[in-house]
C-alpha positions as semicolon CSV with decimal commas, in nm:
position;residue;x (nm);y (nm);z (nm)
1;M;2,039;32,210;14,265
2;N;1,855;32,092;13,956
3;S;1,486;32,029;13,986
4;N;1,209;31,952;13,742
5;V;0,862;32,099;13,728
6;S;0,578;31,924;13,551
7;I;0,353;32,128;13,323
8;L;0,036;32,048;13,139
9;A;-0,016;32,229;12,810
10;E;-0,253;32,200;12,521
11;I;-0,092;32,216;12,179
12;P;-0,245;32,219;11,832
13;E;-0,304;31,876;11,684
14;E;-0,065;31,953;11,398
15;L;0,220;32,007;11,646
16;H;0,130;31,689;11,830
17;L;0,141;31,488;11,507
18;S;0,473;31,646;11,413
19;L;0,614;31,573;11,757
20;K;0,489;31,214;11,745
21;N;0,652;31,164;11,404
22;Y;0,979;31,317;11,524
23;L;0,990;31,098;11,834
24;E;0,920;30,786;11,628
25;T;1,219;30,858;11,405
26;H;1,452;30,982;11,683
27;P;1,438;30,723;11,963
28;H;1,709;30,898;12,168
29;W;1,472;31,194;12,220
30;D;1,160;31,201;12,436
31;Q;0,878;31,451;12,479
32;D;1,032;31,610;12,788
33;R;1,366;31,662;12,615
34;V;1,199;31,820;12,310
35;F;0,993;32,057;12,525
36;A;1,295;32,158;12,735
37;A;1,499;32,231;12,422
38;A;1,217;32,423;12,253
39;L;1,126;32,630;12,558
40;S;1,485;32,717;12,646
41;L;1,556;32,817;12,285
42;F;1,245;33,037;12,279
43;L;1,352;33,207;12,601
44;L;1,706;33,259;12,471
45;Q;1,578;33,417;12,151
46;N;1,334;33,645;12,331
47;N;1,548;33,762;12,624
48;N;1,600;34,135;12,664
49;G;1,894;34,100;12,908
50;Q;1,845;34,448;13,053
51;N;1,936;34,368;13,415
52;S;2,144;34,123;13,617
53;E;1,848;33,893;13,690
54;A;1,767;33,869;13,318
55;S;2,134;33,801;13,250
56;Q;2,138;33,517;13,505
57;N;1,818;33,375;13,353
58;Y;1,976;33,392;13,008
59;R;2,280;33,193;13,124
60;A;2,057;32,938;13,296
61;C;1,846;32,896;12,981
62;A;2,161;32,861;12,770
63;R;2,291;32,590;13,004
64;V;1,960;32,398;12,990
65;Y;1,946;32,432;12,611
66;L;2,298;32,303;12,556
67;E;2,266;32,022;12,811
68;T;1,938;31,915;12,649
69;L;2,084;31,912;12,299
70;F;2,399;31,726;12,385
71;Q;2,278;31,479;12,647
72;S;2,326;31,117;12,560
73;N;2,086;30,844;12,660
Protein backbone atom coordinates (compact mmCIF):
# COMPACT_ATOMS: atom_id res chain seq x y z
CA MET A 1 0.00 0.00 0.00
CA ASN A 2 1.42 3.38 -1.00
CA SER A 3 0.75 6.28 1.29
CA ASN A 4 1.99 9.84 1.46
CA VAL A 5 3.11 11.78 4.50
CA SER A 6 3.17 15.56 4.54
CA ILE A 7 6.24 17.31 5.97
CA LEU A 8 7.01 20.90 6.70
CA ALA A 9 10.64 21.93 6.33
CA GLU A 10 12.52 25.18 6.26
CA ILE A 11 15.09 25.48 3.50
CA PRO A 12 17.62 28.21 2.76
CA GLU A 13 16.31 30.99 0.55
CA GLU A 14 18.91 30.16 -2.12
CA LEU A 15 17.50 26.63 -2.45
CA HIS A 16 13.96 27.98 -2.60
CA LEU A 17 14.89 30.36 -5.42
CA SER A 18 16.66 27.56 -7.28
CA LEU A 19 13.68 25.27 -6.84
CA LYS A 20 11.28 27.99 -7.99
CA ASN A 21 13.39 28.59 -11.11
CA TYR A 22 13.59 24.87 -11.85
CA LEU A 23 9.84 24.41 -11.50
CA GLU A 24 9.15 27.39 -13.77
CA THR A 25 11.27 25.85 -16.53
CA HIS A 26 10.11 22.23 -15.99
CA PRO A 27 6.30 22.29 -15.84
CA HIS A 28 6.03 18.48 -15.65
CA TRP A 29 7.71 18.57 -12.22
CA ASP A 30 6.20 19.86 -8.98
CA GLN A 31 7.63 20.57 -5.53
CA ASP A 32 6.50 17.21 -4.11
CA ARG A 33 8.11 15.28 -6.95
CA VAL A 34 11.40 17.18 -6.57
CA PHE A 35 11.50 16.57 -2.81
CA ALA A 36 10.67 12.87 -3.20
CA ALA A 37 13.44 12.44 -5.79
CA ALA A 38 15.99 14.40 -3.74
CA LEU A 39 15.22 12.67 -0.45
CA SER A 40 15.19 9.17 -1.93
CA LEU A 41 18.49 9.83 -3.73
CA PHE A 42 20.06 11.11 -0.50
CA LEU A 43 18.91 8.00 1.36
CA LEU A 44 20.21 5.72 -1.40
CA GLN A 45 23.61 7.39 -1.35
CA ASN A 46 23.90 7.28 2.43
CA ASN A 47 22.59 3.77 3.15
CA ASN A 48 24.88 1.40 5.00
CA GLY A 49 22.88 -1.75 4.11
CA GLN A 50 24.24 -3.73 7.06
CA ASN A 51 21.08 -5.70 7.89
CA SER A 52 17.92 -7.00 6.23
CA GLU A 53 15.80 -4.02 7.34
CA ALA A 54 18.33 -1.59 5.83
CA SER A 55 18.34 -3.68 2.67
CA GLN A 56 14.53 -3.52 2.44
CA ASN A 57 14.64 0.25 3.02
CA TYR A 58 17.25 0.58 0.28
CA ARG A 59 15.04 -1.25 -2.22
CA ALA A 60 12.03 0.84 -1.21
CA CYS A 61 14.01 4.07 -1.66
CA ALA A 62 15.29 2.87 -5.03
CA ARG A 63 11.73 2.13 -6.14
CA VAL A 64 10.50 5.58 -5.04
CA TYR A 65 13.46 7.28 -6.72
CA LEU A 66 12.96 5.53 -10.05
CA GLU A 67 9.18 5.95 -10.02
CA THR A 68 9.61 9.65 -9.24
CA LEU A 69 12.11 10.19 -12.04
CA PHE A 70 10.20 8.35 -14.70
CA GLN A 71 6.60 9.23 -13.86
CA SER A 72 4.72 11.02 -16.58
CA ASN A 73 2.11 13.65 -15.92
